[in-house]
C-alpha positions in Angstrom: 0.2 0.0 0.0 2.9 2.8 0.1 3.4 2.4 -3.4 0.6 3.6 -4.2 -0.1 6.6 -2.0 -1.6 9.2 -4.6 -5.3 9.3 -6.4 -3.3 8.3 -9.9 -1.4 5.2 -8.5 -4.4 4.1 -6.2 -6.5 4.0 -9.9 -3.3 2.1 -11.4 -3.6 -0.3 -8.2 -7.1 -1.1 -8.8 -6.8 -1.2 -12.7 -4.5 -4.7 -11.7 -6.3 -6.3 -9.7 -9.2 -5.9 -11.5 -7.0 -7.8 -14.5 -5.9 -10.0 -12.1 -9.3 -10.7 -10.0 -11.1 -11.0 -13.5 -9.4 -14.4 -14.2 -10.9 -15.8 -11.4 -14.1 -14.3 -10.1 -17.8 -15.7 -11.0 -19.3 -12.9 -11.5 -18.4 -9.5 -13.5 -16.3 -7.0 -11.0 -16.9 -3.7 -11.0 -14.7 -2.9 -8.1 -11.6 -5.5 -6.8 -13.4 -5.2 -2.9 -16.0 -7.2 -4.7 -14.0 -10.4 -5.6 -14.0 -11.6 -2.3 -17.5 -11.6 -1.2 -18.4 -12.9 -4.3 -16.3 -16.2 -3.5 -18.0 -16.3 -0.4 -21.6 -16.0 -1.7 -21.0 -18.7 -4.4 -19.6 -20.8 -2.4 -22.1 -20.4 0.4 -24.7 -20.6 -2.0 -23.9 -24.1 -3.0 -23.5 -25.6 0.2 -27.3 -24.0 0.8 -28.7 -26.0 -2.8 -26.6 -29.1 -1.3 -27.4 -29.1 2.1 -31.4 -28.6 0.9 -30.9 -31.1 -1.8 -30.5 -34.4 1.0 -32.9 -33.1 3.6 
């Protein structure tokens, strides 16, 4: 984070993270912060559906 202190550098960091995360994301991302939440929701939805099918 110390390398990304100005607004322009933060924009570059966000662009790099979006490029990286987009390859592994389960949804189309508009911000890098969405990556973790989208995977968490994806994983939890699979387990919930699996558990409901077993009931």
